[in-house]
Each structure stands twice: as structure tokens, then as C-alpha cells.
N, CA, C and O atoms as a GROMACS GRO file, in nm:
protein
  456
    1MET      N    1   3.088   1.692  -2.448
    1MET     CA    2   3.104   1.597  -2.306
    1MET      C    3   2.981   1.647  -2.218
    1MET      O    4   2.887   1.586  -2.167
    2LYS      N    5   3.020   1.790  -2.217
    2LYS     CA    6   2.919   1.828  -2.116
    2LYS      C    7   2.794   1.822  -2.100
    2LYS      O    8   2.729   1.821  -1.995
    3ASN      N    9   2.750   1.816  -2.243
    3ASN     CA   10   2.606   1.785  -2.297
    3ASN      C   11   2.566   1.655  -2.235
    3ASN      O   12   2.478   1.618  -2.158
    4LEU      N   13   2.656   1.607  -2.292
    4LEU     CA   14   2.613   1.412  -2.249
    4LEU      C   15   2.558   1.430  -2.112
    4LEU      O   16   2.446   1.392  -2.080
    5VAL      N   17   2.640   1.490  -2.033
    5VAL     CA   18   2.657   1.488  -1.870
    5VAL      C   19   2.507   1.503  -1.868
    5VAL      O   20   2.429   1.408  -1.859
    6PHE      N   21   2.464   1.666  -1.880
    6PHE     CA   22   2.379   1.730  -1.872
    6PHE      C   23   2.242   1.648  -1.918
    6PHE      O   24   2.145   1.643  -1.844
    7LEU      N   25   2.245   1.590  -2.039
    7LEU     CA   26   2.123   1.487  -2.059
    7LEU      C   27   2.111   1.409  -2.022
    7LEU      O   28   1.996   1.367  -2.007
    8PHE      N   29   2.212   1.341  -1.986
    8PHE     CA   30   2.186   1.199  -1.878
    8PHE      C   31   2.151   1.245  -1.706
    8PHE      O   32   2.055   1.186  -1.656
    9ILE      N   33   2.200   1.312  -1.648
    9ILE     CA   34   2.138   1.397  -1.570
    9ILE      C   35   1.984   1.450  -1.576
    9ILE      O   36   1.916   1.444  -1.474
   10ALA      N   37   1.926   1.507  -1.711
   10ALA     CA   38   1.799   1.548  -1.736
   10ALA      C   39   1.722   1.446  -1.757
   10ALA      O   40   1.603   1.446  -1.727
   11ALA      N   41   1.788   1.338  -1.816
   11ALA     CA   42   1.713   1.245  -1.812
   11ALA      C   43   1.650   1.116  -1.687
   11ALA      O   44   1.546   1.049  -1.682
   12VAL      N   45   1.752   1.124  -1.614
   12VAL     CA   46   1.736   1.021  -1.478
   12VAL      C   47   1.623   1.172  -1.420
   12VAL      O   48   1.503   1.165  -1.393
   13SER      N   49   1.680   1.253  -1.418
   13SER     CA   50   1.574   1.354  -1.323
   13SER      C   51   1.407   1.351  -1.391
   13SER      O   52   1.311   1.338  -1.315
   14ALA      N   53   1.394   1.362  -1.510
   14ALA     CA   54   1.255   1.317  -1.585
   14ALA      C   55   1.202   1.174  -1.548
   14ALA      O   56   1.078   1.177  -1.552
   15VAL      N   57   1.239   1.076  -1.520
   15VAL     CA   58   1.256   0.937  -1.491
   15VAL      C   59   1.206   0.935  -1.375
   15VAL      O   60   1.096   0.884  -1.350
   16MET      N   61   1.289   0.997  -1.283
   16MET     CA   62   1.222   1.026  -1.108
   16MET      C   63   1.097   1.064  -1.102
   16MET      O   64   1.004   1.012  -1.042
   17GLY      N   65   1.102   1.182  -1.186
   17GLY     CA   66   0.985   1.277  -1.177
   17GLY      C   67   0.838   1.188  -1.206
   17GLY      O   68   0.725   1.192  -1.158
   18PHE      N   69   0.903   1.108  -1.307
   18PHE     CA   70   0.734   1.081  -1.372
   18PHE      C   71   0.683   0.943  -1.232
   18PHE      O   72   0.576   0.945  -1.170
   19LEU      N   73   0.752   0.876  -1.221
   19LEU     CA   74   0.792   0.789  -1.094
   19LEU      C   75   0.699   0.847  -1.004
   19LEU      O   76   0.581   0.815  -0.987
   20PHE      N   77   0.746   0.910  -0.964
   20PHE     CA   78   0.718   1.021  -0.815
   20PHE      C   79   0.568   1.100  -0.793
   20PHE      O   80   0.501   1.136  -0.696
   21LEU      N   81   0.553   1.105  -0.954
   21LEU     CA   82   0.407   1.166  -0.957
   21LEU      C   83   0.260   1.021  -0.994
   21LEU      O   84   0.138   1.026  -1.007
   22GLN      N   85   0.342   0.935  -0.997
   22GLN     CA   86   0.232   0.812  -1.044
   22GLN      C   87   0.128   0.799  -0.905
   22GLN      O   88   0.167   0.810  -0.789
   23PRO      N   89  -0.035   0.769  -0.957
   23PRO     CA   90  -0.094   0.759  -0.824
   23PRO      C   91  -0.073   0.640  -0.724
   23PRO      O   92  -0.036   0.533  -0.773
   24VAL      N   93  -0.092   0.647  -0.595
   24VAL     CA   94  -0.051   0.542  -0.511
   24VAL      C   95  -0.139   0.423  -0.564
   24VAL      O   96  -0.100   0.307  -0.579
   25CYS      N   97  -0.275   0.477  -0.591
   25CYS     CA   98  -0.322   0.333  -0.601
   25CYS      C   99  -0.380   0.325  -0.746
   25CYS      O  100  -0.500   0.349  -0.747
   26ALA      N  101  -0.334   0.301  -0.849
   26ALA     CA  102  -0.333   0.291  -0.970
   26ALA      C  103  -0.462   0.228  -1.024
   26ALA      O  104  -0.469   0.105  -1.014
   27GLY      N  105  -0.552   0.284  -1.072
   27GLY     CA  106  -0.699   0.152  -1.118
   27GLY      C  107  -0.754   0.129  -0.970
   27GLY      O  108  -0.820   0.026  -0.955
   28GLY      N  109  -0.739   0.196  -0.879
   28GLY     CA  110  -0.807   0.157  -0.770
   28GLY      C  111  -0.850   0.291  -0.675
   28GLY      O  112  -0.853   0.402  -0.729
   29LEU      N  113  -0.882   0.276  -0.535
   29LEU     CA  114  -0.911   0.394  -0.410
   29LEU      C  115  -0.865   0.306  -0.335
   29LEU      O  116  -0.858   0.184  -0.347
   30VAL      N  117  -0.818   0.415  -0.212
   30VAL     CA  118  -0.732   0.384  -0.082
   30VAL      C  119  -0.827   0.420  -0.005
   30VAL      O  120  -0.857   0.539  -0.005
   31VAL      N  121  -0.890   0.340   0.069
   31VAL     CA  122  -0.952   0.280   0.177
   31VAL      C  123  -0.920   0.284   0.325
   31VAL      O  124  -0.923   0.165   0.356
   32ARG      N  125  -0.897   0.341   0.412
   32ARG     CA  126  -0.912   0.312   0.560
   32ARG      C  127  -0.939   0.200   0.628
   32ARG      O  128  -0.856   0.139   0.695
   33ASP      N  129  -1.097   0.156   0.608
   33ASP     CA  130  -1.161   0.051   0.657
   33ASP      C  131  -1.301   0.012   0.611
   33ASP      O  132  -1.382   0.080   0.547
   34GLU      N  133  -1.314  -0.144   0.670
   34GLU     CA  134  -1.411  -0.170   0.598
   34GLU      C  135  -1.485  -0.072   0.584
   34GLU      O  136  -1.482  -0.045   0.464
   35ALA      N  137  -1.590   0.039   0.670
   35ALA     CA  138  -1.722   0.126   0.692
   35ALA      C  139  -1.655   0.216   0.586
   35ALA      O  140  -1.744   0.235   0.503
   36GLN      N  141  -1.528   0.291   0.542
   36GLN     CA  142  -1.524   0.380   0.440
   36GLN      C  143  -1.516   0.301   0.280
   36GLN      O  144  -1.531   0.368   0.178
   37CYS      N  145  -1.493   0.171   0.277
   37CYS     CA  146  -1.548   0.126   0.170
   37CYS      C  147  -1.633   0.109   0.160
   37CYS      O  148  -1.669   0.136   0.046
   38ARG      N  149  -1.735   0.060   0.240
   38ARG     CA  150  -1.844   0.091   0.198
   38ARG      C  151  -1.948   0.202   0.158
   38ARG      O  152  -2.054   0.198   0.096
   39ALA      N  153  -1.878   0.300   0.216
   39ALA     CA  154  -1.914   0.448   0.215
   39ALA      C  155  -1.883   0.463   0.043
   39ALA      O  156  -1.955   0.533  -0.029
   40THR      N  157  -1.794   0.406   0.004
   40THR     CA  158  -1.715   0.474  -0.102
   40THR      C  159  -1.797   0.462  -0.246
   40THR      O  160  -1.854   0.352  -0.245
   41ALA      N  161  -1.825   0.532  -0.369
   41ALA     CA  162  -1.906   0.543  -0.490
   41ALA      C  163  -1.865   0.375  -0.563
   41ALA      O  164  -1.749   0.368  -0.602
   42GLY      N  165  -1.925   0.285  -0.576
   42GLY     CA  166  -1.860   0.204  -0.661
   42GLY      C  167  -1.834   0.028  -0.607
   42GLY      O  168  -1.836  -0.082  -0.661
   43PHE      N  169  -1.814   0.081  -0.481
   43PHE     CA  170  -1.787  -0.059  -0.377
   43PHE      C  171  -1.875  -0.078  -0.337
   43PHE      O  172  -1.929   0.022  -0.289
   44ASP      N  173  -1.942  -0.192  -0.327
   44ASP     CA  174  -2.082  -0.232  -0.231
   44ASP      C  175  -2.035  -0.338  -0.096
   44ASP      O  176  -1.925  -0.374  -0.055
   45ALA      N  177  -2.137  -0.360  -0.062
   45ALA     CA  178  -2.122  -0.431   0.112
   45ALA      C  179  -2.045  -0.591   0.083
   45ALA      O  180  -1.971  -0.659   0.154
   46THR      N  181  -2.083  -0.604  -0.009
   46THR     CA  182  -2.036  -0.755  -0.074
   46THR      C  183  -1.897  -0.809  -0.080
   46THR      O  184  -1.837  -0.906  -0.035
   47PHE      N  185  -1.862  -0.666  -0.182
   47PHE     CA  186  -1.685  -0.674  -0.229
   47PHE      C  187  -1.626  -0.628  -0.094
   47PHE      O  188  -1.571  -0.708  -0.018
   48CYS      N  189  -1.638  -0.504  -0.068
   48CYS     CA  190  -1.578  -0.466   0.080
   48CYS      C  191  -1.567  -0.586   0.197
   48CYS      O  192  -1.460  -0.610   0.254
   49ARG      N  193  -1.668  -0.647   0.221
   49ARG     CA  194  -1.666  -0.758   0.343
   49ARG      C  195  -1.556  -0.875   0.256
   49ARG      O  196  -1.486  -0.938   0.335
   50ASP      N  197  -1.536  -0.910   0.107
   50ASP     CA  198  -1.477  -1.006   0.054
   50ASP      C  199  -1.319  -0.983   0.055
   50ASP      O  200  -1.226  -1.064   0.061
   51ALA      N  201  -1.324  -0.812   0.045
   51ALA     CA  202  -1.167  -0.744   0.012
   51ALA      C  203  -1.111  -0.778   0.160
   51ALA      O  204  -1.024  -0.862   0.184
   52PHE      N  205  -1.186  -0.685   0.269
   52PHE     CA  206  -1.116  -0.693   0.396
   52PHE      C  207  -1.122  -0.836   0.477
   52PHE      O  208  -1.054  -0.855   0.578
   53GLY      N  209  -1.226  -0.948   0.415
   53GLY     CA  210  -1.180  -1.062   0.489
   53GLY      C  211  -1.063  -1.134   0.491
   53GLY      O  212  -1.018  -1.211   0.576
   54ARG      N  213  -1.010  -1.090   0.361
   54ARG     CA  214  -0.896  -1.118   0.305
   54ARG      C  215  -0.761  -1.050   0.357
   54ARG      O  216  -0.643  -1.081   0.344
   55ALA      N  217  -0.830  -0.939   0.427
   55ALA     CA  218  -0.655  -0.832   0.426
   55ALA      C  219  -0.606  -0.877   0.538
   55ALA      O  220  -0.487  -0.860   0.561
   56THR      N  221  -0.690  -0.945   0.633
   56THR     CA  222  -0.574  -0.976   0.769
   56THR      C  223  -0.422  -1.045   0.722
   56THR      O  224  -0.306  -1.007   0.734
   57GLU      N  225  -0.494  -1.180   0.656
   57GLU     CA  226  -0.373  -1.266   0.571
   57GLU      C  227  -0.281  -1.201   0.518
   57GLU      O  228  -0.161  -1.208   0.545
   58ILE      N  229  -0.341  -1.123   0.427
   58ILE     CA  230  -0.223  -1.033   0.312
   58ILE      C  231  -0.149  -0.931   0.416
   58ILE      O  232  -0.027  -0.947   0.412
   59ALA      N  233  -0.178  -0.859   0.483
   59ALA     CA  234  -0.088  -0.822   0.566
   59ALA      C  235  -0.014  -0.871   0.674
   59ALA      O  236   0.061  -0.794   0.734
   60ARG      N  237  -0.024  -0.996   0.708
   60ARG     CA  238   0.072  -1.110   0.757
   60ARG      C  239   0.185  -1.120   0.684
   60ARG      O  240   0.293  -1.140   0.739
   61GLY      N  241   0.171  -1.108   0.533
   61GLY     CA  242   0.281  -1.152   0.479
   61GLY      C  243   0.356  -0.991   0.382
   61GLY      O  244   0.438  -1.011   0.292
   62SER      N  245   0.326  -0.889   0.407
   62SER     CA  246   0.320  -0.805   0.319
   62SER      C  247   0.414  -0.720   0.417
   62SER      O  248   0.392  -0.718   0.538
   63GLY      N  249   0.538  -0.640   0.348
   63GLY     CA  250   0.588  -0.547   0.436
   63GLY      C  251   0.684  -0.605   0.469
   63GLY      O  252   0.712  -0.722   0.446
   64PRO      N  253   0.755  -0.509   0.542
   64PRO     CA  254   0.945  -0.530   0.609
   64PRO      C  255   0.854  -0.632   0.728
   64PRO      O  256   0.733  -0.635   0.750
   65SER      N  257   0.949  -0.697   0.779
   65SER     CA  258   0.944  -0.788   0.912
   65SER      C  259   1.052  -0.807   0.977
   65SER      O  260   1.157  -0.852   0.931
   66TYR      N  261   1.021  -0.759   1.132
   66TYR     CA  262   1.119  -0.749   1.229
   66TYR      C  263   1.123  -0.864   1.332
   66TYR      O  264   1.016  -0.909   1.374
   67SER      N  265   1.248  -0.920   1.380
   67SER     CA  266   1.244  -1.008   1.492
   67SER      C  267   1.214  -0.951   1.588
   67SER      O  268   1.164  -1.027   1.671
   68GLN      N  269   1.222  -0.788   1.636
   68GLN     CA  270   1.187  -0.780   1.747
   68GLN      C  271   1.061  -0.688   1.754
   68GLN      O  272   1.051  -0.610   1.660
   69ARG      N  273   0.962  -0.683   1.849
   69ARG     CA  274   0.873  -0.579   1.848
   69ARG      C  275   0.941  -0.438   1.855
   69ARG      O  276   0.905  -0.349   1.778
   70ASN      N  277   1.064  -0.413   1.970
   70ASN     CA  278   1.115  -0.307   1.973
   70ASN      C  279   1.174  -0.245   1.804
   70ASN      O  280   1.170  -0.124   1.784
   71ASP      N  281   1.212  -0.312   1.724
   71ASP     CA  282   1.258  -0.265   1.643
   71ASP      C  283   1.169  -0.223   1.552
   71ASP      O  284   1.196  -0.133   1.472
   72CYS      N  285   1.040  -0.291   1.557
   72CYS     CA  286   0.910  -0.274   1.488
   72CYS      C  287   0.860  -0.148   1.489
   72CYS      O  288   0.821  -0.091   1.387
   73ASP      N  289   0.856  -0.077   1.647
   73ASP     CA  290   0.770   0.021   1.679
   73ASP      C  291   0.910   0.146   1.662
   73ASP      O  292   0.882   0.260   1.623
   74ALA      N  293   1.009   0.119   1.685
   74ALA     CA  294   1.045   0.220   1.716
   74ALA      C  295   1.058   0.338   1.506
   74ALA      O  296   1.111   0.442   1.465
   75GLN      N  297   0.975   0.233   1.451
   75GLN     CA  298   0.967   0.213   1.273
   75GLN      C  299   0.870   0.284   1.182
   75GLN      O  300   0.868   0.352   1.080
   76TRP      N  301   0.765   0.213   1.300
   76TRP     CA  302   0.588   0.240   1.273
   76TRP      C  303   0.547   0.263   1.376
   76TRP      O  304   0.600   0.236   1.484
   77PRO      N  305   0.410   0.337   1.349
   77PRO     CA  306   0.315   0.369   1.474
   77PRO      C  307   0.224   0.269   1.514
   77PRO      O  308   0.161   0.284   1.619
   78ALA      N  309   0.205   0.144   1.425
   78ALA     CA  310   0.135   0.037   1.483
   78ALA      C  311   0.207  -0.081   1.436
   78ALA      O  312   0.236  -0.101   1.318
   79CYS      N  313   0.247  -0.193   1.577
   79CYS     CA  314   0.272  -0.342   1.484
   79CYS      C  315   0.226  -0.413   1.563
   79CYS      O  316   0.209  -0.414   1.685
   80VAL      N  317   0.193  -0.522   1.415
   80VAL     CA  318   0.151  -0.688   1.432
   80VAL      C  319   0.192  -0.761   1.440
   80VAL      O  320   0.312  -0.735   1.440
   81GLU      N  321   0.169  -0.912   1.456
   81GLU     CA  322   0.216  -1.039   1.457
   81GLU      C  323   0.222  -1.021   1.301
   81GLU      O  324   0.148  -0.957   1.226
   82HIS      N  325   0.334  -1.101   1.275
   82HIS     CA  326   0.434  -1.099   1.106
   82HIS      C  327   0.491  -1.254   1.075
   82HIS      O  328   0.565  -1.309   1.157
   83ALA      N  329   0.459  -1.306   0.975
   83ALA     CA  330   0.518  -1.374   0.885
   83ALA      C  331   0.667  -1.315   0.980
   83ALA      O  332   0.699  -1.201   1.011
   84GLY      N  333   0.729  -1.435   1.005
   84GLY     CA  334   0.869  -1.431   1.110
   84GLY      C  335   0.880  -1.305   1.169
   84GLY      O  336   0.988  -1.254   1.142
   85GLY      N  337   0.826  -1.252   1.223
   85GLY     CA  338   0.836  -1.164   1.361
   85GLY      C  339   0.686  -1.058   1.390
   85GLY      O  340   0.572  -1.085   1.428
   86TRP      N  341   0.749  -0.942   1.356
   86TRP     CA  342   0.615  -0.828   1.402
   86TRP      C  343   0.683  -0.753   1.233
   86TRP      O  344   0.783  -0.754   1.161
   87GLY      N  345   0.563  -0.704   1.240
   87GLY     CA  346   0.573  -0.578   1.118
   87GLY      C  347   0.471  -0.497   1.070
   87GLY      O  348   0.362  -0.555   1.078
   88PRO      N  349   0.465  -0.381   1.021
   88PRO     CA  350   0.408  -0.275   1.067
   88PRO      C  351   0.220  -0.311   1.010
   88PRO      O  352   0.181  -0.365   0.907
   89LYS      N  353   0.142  -0.253   1.128
   89LYS     CA  354  -0.014  -0.276   1.050
   89LYS      C  355  -0.046  -0.187   0.945
   89LYS      O  356   0.021  -0.085   0.925
   90PRO      N  357  -0.122  -0.211   0.892
   90PRO     CA  358  -0.156  -0.097   0.731
   90PRO      C  359  -0.231  -0.037   0.830
   90PRO      O  360  -0.300  -0.081   0.922
   91SER      N  361  -0.192   0.112   0.776
   91SER     CA  362  -0.286   0.202   0.808
   91SER      C  363  -0.444   0.215   0.696
   91SER      O  364  -0.552   0.253   0.741
   92ALA      N  365  -0.423   0.178   0.555
   92ALA     CA  366  -0.496   0.180   0.482
   92ALA      C  367  -0.487   0.067   0.367
   92ALA      O  368  -0.388  -0.006   0.357
   93TRP      N  369  -0.578   0.062   0.296
   93TRP     CA  370  -0.550  -0.037   0.206
   93TRP      C  371  -0.591   0.036   0.037
   93TRP      O  372  -0.663   0.134   0.021
   94CYS      N  373  -0.533  -0.030  -0.059
   94CYS     CA  374  -0.545   0.025  -0.200
   94CYS      C  375  -0.618  -0.125  -0.258
   94CYS      O  376  -0.562  -0.235  -0.256
   95LEU      N  377  -0.732  -0.103  -0.301
   95LEU     CA  378  -0.874  -0.182  -0.368
   95LEU      C  379  -0.863  -0.146  -0.519
   95LEU      O  380  -0.840  -0.030  -0.554
   96VAL      N  381  -0.880  -0.257  -0.618
   96VAL     CA  382  -0.894  -0.270  -0.728
   96VAL      C  383  -0.949  -0.360  -0.767
   96VAL      O  384  -0.905  -0.474  -0.782
   97ARG      N  385  -1.104  -0.299  -0.798
   97ARG     CA  386  -1.203  -0.418  -0.869
   97ARG      C  387  -1.192  -0.449  -0.996
   97ARG      O  388  -1.174  -0.364  -1.084
   98ASP      N  389  -1.200  -0.554  -1.014
   98ASP     CA  390  -1.193  -0.660  -1.163
   98ASP      C  391  -1.367  -0.634  -1.208
   98ASP      O  392  -1.451  -0.590  -1.130
   99GLY      N  393  -1.400  -0.682  -1.383
   99GLY     CA  394  -1.439  -0.627  -1.435
   99GLY      C  395  -1.612  -0.729  -1.360
   99GLY      O  396  -1.718  -0.680  -1.399
  100ALA      N  397  -1.622  -0.822  -1.289
  100ALA     CA  398  -1.672  -0.895  -1.245
  100ALA      C  399  -1.722  -0.865  -1.061
  100ALA      O  400  -1.789  -0.930  -0.982
  101GLY      N  401  -1.681  -0.791  -1.057
  101GLY     CA  402  -1.666  -0.706  -0.925
  101GLY      C  403  -1.603  -0.760  -0.836
  101GLY      O  404  -1.606  -0.687  -0.737
  102MET      N  405  -1.560  -0.829  -0.822
  102MET     CA  406  -1.415  -0.877  -0.709
  102MET      C  407  -1.297  -0.814  -0.731
  102MET      O  408  -1.244  -0.767  -0.832
  103ALA      N  409  -1.264  -0.823  -0.607
  103ALA     CA  410  -1.131  -0.781  -0.600
  103ALA      C  411  -0.990  -0.832  -0.649
  103ALA      O  412  -0.915  -0.924  -0.613
  104LYS      N  413  -0.986  -0.747  -0.730
  104LYS     CA  414  -0.817  -0.758  -0.871
  104LYS      C  415  -0.699  -0.754  -0.764
  104LYS      O  416  -0.635  -0.859  -0.766
  105ARG      N  417  -0.660  -0.674  -0.685
  105ARG     CA  418  -0.613  -0.657  -0.583
  105ARG      C  419  -0.572  -0.568  -0.451
  105ARG      O  420  -0.550  -0.446  -0.455
  106ILE      N  421  -0.565  -0.643  -0.346
  106ILE     CA  422  -0.593  -0.552  -0.224
  106ILE      C  423  -0.419  -0.544  -0.201
  106ILE      O  424  -0.338  -0.637  -0.201
  107GLU      N  425  -0.392  -0.378  -0.180
  107GLU     CA  426  -0.229  -0.411  -0.121
  107GLU      C  427  -0.246  -0.292  -0.003
  107GLU      O  428  -0.311  -0.188  -0.010
  108PRO      N  429  -0.177  -0.336   0.092
  108PRO     CA  430  -0.202  -0.284   0.211
  108PRO      C  431  -0.083  -0.114   0.180
  108PRO      O  432   0.007  -0.097   0.097
  109GLN      N  433  -0.132  -0.028   0.277
  109GLN     CA  434  -0.041   0.127   0.254
  109GLN      C  435   0.004   0.141   0.399
  109GLN      O  436  -0.076   0.121   0.491
  110TYR      N  437   0.111   0.171   0.417
  110TYR     CA  438   0.183   0.204   0.553
  110TYR      C  439   0.202   0.367   0.592
  110TYR      O  440   0.260   0.452   0.524
  111ASP      N  441   0.150   0.381   0.696
  111ASP     CA  442   0.198   0.523   0.720
  111ASP      C  443   0.318   0.560   0.834
  111ASP      O  444   0.275   0.576   0.948
  112ARG      N  445   0.473   0.576   0.815
  112ARG     CA  446   0.600   0.571   0.888
  112ARG      C  447   0.578   0.669   1.003
  112ARG      O  448   0.494   0.759   1.008
  113ARG      N  449   0.672   0.635   1.096
  113ARG     CA  450   0.654   0.720   1.179
  113ARG      C  451   0.744   0.823   1.214
  113ARG      O  452   0.865   0.805   1.224
  114GLY      N  453   0.661   0.984   1.243
  114GLY     CA  454   0.803   1.076   1.223
  114GLY      C  455   0.759   1.094   1.088
  114GLY      O  456   0.826   1.161   1.009
   0.00000   0.00000   0.00000
């Protein structure tokens, strides 16, 4: 019975370790802004303009939402208007390009306060 408990703990630890070691932006790159995007190998000006043209709208619906700005400011370094109130301002973006050169995935990345 003891061995079964240790085996269970080891299995859970292995799964948690595997998940922890996964890349933040699988299949793409993390960039802070459009200028850094254009400077990144494999991303051209058209791709970056398209991705960051959609970024503001994506940010409004992504991440946590707070009804009061003070609640948001207590948790995040910068807050912006968000769907339903206030939300954190993305500090970077995960950009994944598809085979046709368009943005396949655009995901905001956040830095927490403290």
C-alpha cells in the first residue's frame, strides 16, 4: 500500500514537472511590441501590422476582468478598459504564424505585480 501511495505521488509530480517545463509560446515567439516583432527573424512588417492591428481587440476579451480599477491595479502593473470593466494590459504577445504567413494564434502574456 505504501508503494502505491509513493507511486501516485511520483506520477503526479512527473505530470506537474512536465507541464511546468512546457514553453510559454509553443510554436511561436513572444514579442513585446510591433517594433520587436518586425526585428524578429521570420516575421515581416505585414505580418506584424496585421497581428498588432488585432491585438487591442483580443486584449479586451482576454485575461481576468475586474469591476473596479483599484482591484485591477492591486494585482497588475498596468490596467486598461476591458470587457465588463478593467483588465491587465498585456506586457507581451505570443505570435504563431501559419503556413500562409498569417497570424495563426495571438495570445496576450501578462506580468503580475510583485
